[in-house]
C-alpha positions in Angstrom: -57.6 -52.3 -70.2 -55.7 -55.2 -69.1 -57.7 -58.6 -69.5 -58.4 -60.2 -66.1 -56.3 -63.2 -65.1 -58.5 -66.2 -65.7 -59.3 -68.8 -63.1 -57.2 -72.1 -63.6 -58.9 -73.7 -60.5 -60.8 -72.8 -57.4 -60.5 -70.4 -55.7 -60.3 -67.7 -58.4 -57.2 -65.5 -58.2 -57.5 -63.0 -55.4 -59.9 -64.8 -53.2 -59.2 -67.0 -50.2 -59.7 -70.8 -50.2 -62.9 -71.2 -47.9 -63.2 -73.8 -45.4 -66.0 -76.1 -45.0 -66.7 -77.4 -41.6 -69.0 -80.6 -41.4 -70.4 -81.6 -38.0 -71.9 -84.9 -36.8 -71.5 -87.4 -33.9 -69.0 -89.8 -32.5 -69.5 -93.3 -31.2 -70.7 -91.8 -27.8 -73.3 -89.6 -29.4 -71.4 -86.4 -28.7 -71.4 -83.5 -31.4 -68.0 -83.3 -33.2 -66.4 -81.8 -36.4 -66.1 -84.7 -38.8 -64.4 -83.0 -41.4 -62.6 -79.7 -42.2 -61.7 -79.1 -45.8 -62.4 -77.0 -48.9 -65.3 -79.0 -50.6 -65.7 -82.4 -52.4 -65.4 -81.1 -56.1 -63.9 -78.0 -57.7 -63.4 -77.0 -61.2 -63.3 -74.0 -63.7 -66.3 -72.6 -65.5 -66.7 -70.9 -68.8 -63.0 -71.2 -70.0 -61.7 -69.5 -66.7 -64.1 -66.8 -66.3 -65.4 -68.6 -63.0 -64.4 -71.3 -60.8 -66.6 -73.5 -58.6 -66.5 -75.7 -55.5 -69.2 -78.1 -54.4 -69.7 -77.8 -50.6 -72.5 -80.3 -50.3 -75.1 -82.3 -52.4 -77.9 -84.9 -51.7 -80.3 -86.7 -53.9 -83.2 -87.0 -51.4 -85.4 -84.8 -49.1 -85.6 -85.4 -46.3 -82.0 -86.4 -46.3 -80.4 -89.6 -44.9 -77.7 -88.5 -42.2 -77.6 -91.9 -40.3 -74.1 -93.6 -40.6 -73.0 -90.4 -42.7 -74.8 -91.8 -45.8 -75.2 -88.2 -47.2 -71.4 -87.5 -46.8 -70.6 -90.6 -48.7 -73.0 -89.8 -51.5 -71.6 -86.3 -51.7 -68.0 -87.3 -51.9 -68.6 -89.8 -54.7 -70.9 -87.9 -56.9 -70.0 -84.8 -58.7 -73.3 -83.1 -59.3 -74.6 -81.3 -62.3 -76.6 -78.0 -62.0 -78.9 -79.7 -59.4 -79.8 -82.9 -58.1 -83.5 -84.3 -58.7 -85.2 -84.6 -55.4 -82.1 -83.1 -53.6 -79.9 -80.1 -53.3 -76.6 -78.7 -54.4 -74.6 -76.1 -52.4 -72.2 -74.5 -54.9 -69.7 -71.6 -54.3 -69.0 -69.7 -57.6 -65.9 -67.2 -58.0 -66.2 -64.7 -60.9 -63.1 -63.2 -62.1 -63.0 -59.4 -62.9 -65.7 -58.3 -65.5 -66.8 -62.0 -66.0 -70.5 -62.3 -67.1 -72.7 -65.5 -67.7 -75.0 -65.8 -70.6 -78.8 -65.5 -70.0 -80.0 -68.8 -68.7 -82.9 -70.5 -66.9 -82.5 -73.4 -64.5 -85.6 -75.2 -63.3 -84.7 -75.0 -59.7 -85.2 -72.7 -56.7 -81.8 -71.0 -56.7 -80.9 -69.2 -53.5 -77.7 -67.0 -54.0 -75.9 -64.9 -51.6 -73.0 -62.6 -52.3 -70.0 -63.2 -50.3 -67.4 -61.0 -51.9 -67.6 -58.1 -54.3 -70.5 -56.7 -56.3 -72.8 -58.8 -58.8 -75.2 -57.4 -61.2 -78.3 -59.7 -61.7 -80.1 -59.2 -64.9 -83.5 -60.9 -65.5 -85.8 -61.4 -68.4 -85.5 -58.5 -70.9 -83.1 -56.5 -68.9 -84.3 -55.3 -65.5 -81.3 -55.4 -63.2 -80.5 -55.3 -59.4 -76.9 -54.8 -57.9 -76.1 -57.4 -55.1 -73.5 -56.6 -52.5 -72.0 -58.8 -49.7 -74.9 -60.3 -47.6 -77.6 -59.6 -50.3 -79.6 -62.7 -51.3 -81.3 -63.6 -54.7 -84.3 -66.2 -54.6 -84.5 -67.2 -58.2 -87.6 -69.2 -58.9 -86.9 -70.3 -62.4 -86.6 -66.8 -64.2 -84.4 -66.1 -67.1 -81.4 -64.3 -65.7 -77.5 -63.6 -66.0 -74.8 -62.7 -63.6 -72.1 -60.1 -64.1 -69.3 -59.1 -61.8 -69.4 -55.3 -61.9 -65.7 -54.8 -61.2 -63.0 -54.9 -63.9 -60.4 -55.1 -61.1 -61.6 -57.5 -58.4 -63.1 -61.0 -58.3 -66.5 -61.6 -56.7 -68.0 -64.7 -55.0 -71.6 -66.1 -54.5 -72.8 -69.0 -52.6 -75.8 -71.0 -54.3 -78.2 -73.5 -52.8 -80.0 -75.3 -55.6 -83.1 -77.0 -54.7 -85.3 -79.2 -57.0 -88.8 -78.1 -58.0 -91.9 -79.5 -59.5 -92.5 -78.4 -63.1 -93.1 -74.5 -63.2 -96.2 -73.6 -65.2 -96.5 -70.1 -66.4 -99.5 -69.2 -68.3 -100.5 -72.8 -68.7 -97.1 -73.7 -70.2 -94.2 -75.5 -68.5 -90.8 -73.5 -68.5 -88.0 -75.1 -70.3 -84.6 -75.6 -69.1 -82.1 -73.1 -71.0 -78.4 -72.8 -70.1 -76.9 -72.0 -73.4 -73.1 -71.8 -73.0 -73.2 -72.3 -69.4 -74.2 -75.9 -69.8 -70.5 -76.5 -70.7 -69.7 -76.3 -67.0 -72.3 -78.8 -65.9 -72.7 -81.4 -68.8 -70.2 -84.0 -67.5 -70.3 -84.7 -63.9 -71.1 -88.3 -62.7 -67.9 -89.8 -63.5 -65.7 -87.0 -61.8 -63.8 -86.6 -65.1 -65.7 -83.5 -66.3 -65.1 -79.9 -66.1 -65.9 -80.2 -62.2 -63.4 -83.0 -61.6 -62.9 -83.9 -58.0 -59.8 -82.5 -56.6 
């Protein structure tokens, strides 16, 4: 079997560069498109097994939209996995056969398959196959993702929302990312693996 072509940036090979359309208002109060682009921050993940683009992030809820304060924040701040008291909207491309390690994010993670087919494994091995349009609502469960195809890339869009401590059987769950943390460890200065492009 020929090894897959690794991602050297976003999008991963074989997937189109998706557009982001941001709306707002002009000086007359009319609805307008403020920006059309491909996101604020892109980067490779897991040494090229994946690639990501950040479409939106905020550090508050409710969010401040007046004078486009949210857009200024999102452009300047390259988020880690999630934003305390806020959200992150992240698209991840998976090269053929790519798989993550088992991990737990202390977030409400809403993932939608856009392209390809993704296997979601939770806990000790229960699995589901997600196809385009399918949605995963992950509430702090240990899990891993795998592109089921050894020939085609796959893509998911994630919305990561902050949560209060998750208590199960009287004990707070712990943040466990393993190898995946390499993709999120450096972010605030824009010079980490998710460097602004």
